[in-house]
VOMIPA-977028 format. One record per residue (C-alpha): residue number from 1; residue in one letter; x, y, z. Coordinates in steps of 0.02 Angstrom, whole numbers, plus 50000, padded with zeros to 5 digits. Each point is the difference from the previous one (the first is absolute). Layout:
BEGIN
NODE:resi:resn:xx:yy:zz
NODE:NUM:A:X:Y:Z
...
! end
This chain:
BEGIN
NODE:resi:resn:xx:yy:zz
NODE:1:M:50901:49886:50040
NODE:2:I:49891:49930:49863
NODE:3:R:49826:49957:50060
NODE:4:N:49820:49979:49945
NODE:5:V:49902:50161:49979
NODE:6:K:49880:50062:50133
NODE:7:M:49854:50115:49961
NODE:8:S:50083:50128:50113
NODE:9:D:50138:50010:49868
NODE:10:A:49881:50073:49871
NODE:11:K:50038:50181:50046
NODE:12:N:50188:49979:49979
NODE:13:I:49980:49898:49840
NODE:14:T:49889:50137:49930
NODE:15:E:50128:50135:50042
NODE:16:I:50140:49901:49919
NODE:17:Y:49901:49962:49843
NODE:18:N:49933:50177:49983
NODE:19:Y:50179:50066:50007
NODE:20:Y:50039:49899:49843
NODE:21:I:49840:50056:49914
NODE:22:E:50043:50183:50031
NODE:23:N:50187:49997:49972
NODE:24:T:50044:49865:49874
NODE:25:V:49942:49918:49840
NODE:26:I:50018:49820:50061
NODE:27:T:49813:49975:50023
NODE:28:F:49859:50018:49877
NODE:29:Q:49891:50065:50141
NODE:30:T:49970:50188:49990
NODE:31:D:49873:50027:50139
NODE:32:L:50056:49991:50180
NODE:33:L:49932:49856:50103
NODE:34:S:49901:50017:50160
NODE:35:V:50033:49890:50151
NODE:36:E:49831:49919:49969
NODE:37:E:50051:49952:49823
NODE:38:T:50160:49923:50066
NODE:39:E:49904:49903:50131
NODE:40:K:49885:49934:49864
NODE:41:K:50150:49947:49894
NODE:42:I:50078:49910:50148
NODE:43:E:49839:49909:50035
NODE:44:E:49975:49950:49817
NODE:45:I:50177:49931:49987
NODE:46:L:49987:49902:50163
NODE:47:L:49827:49930:49955
NODE:48:K:50074:49931:49838
NODE:49:G:50124:49904:50107
NODE:50:F:50152:50100:49949
NODE:51:P:50130:50063:50123
NODE:52:Y:50015:50186:50036
NODE:53:I:50163:50034:50086
NODE:54:V:50085:50155:50066
NODE:55:Y:50173:50043:50059
NODE:56:E:50009:50085:50169
NODE:57:E:50156:50081:50068
NODE:58:K:50011:50074:50174
NODE:59:K:49811:49984:50018
NODE:60:E:49975:50103:49841
NODE:61:L:49923:49931:49843
NODE:62:E:50123:50022:49858
NODE:63:D:49945:49906:49847
NODE:64:N:49894:49897:49888
NODE:65:Y:49880:49859:49975
NODE:66:T:49976:49847:49894
NODE:67:K:49847:49988:49889
NODE:68:N:49927:49905:49854
NODE:69:L:50058:50088:49841
! end
């Protein structure tokens, strides 16, 4: 199910993103994010009026967000 993000998703989003920081070269980020940093990013994106969506499968957050690039 695709849905709007909730602040309670920040922990799972952080874990997903940190996996890609640690194990791939697809992000320019080199330092792991904290949950608080993810919460701040979510808030900034939403305050700008942009959508932040996630995909949830079997009550588990699986993937991604939309942001202003």
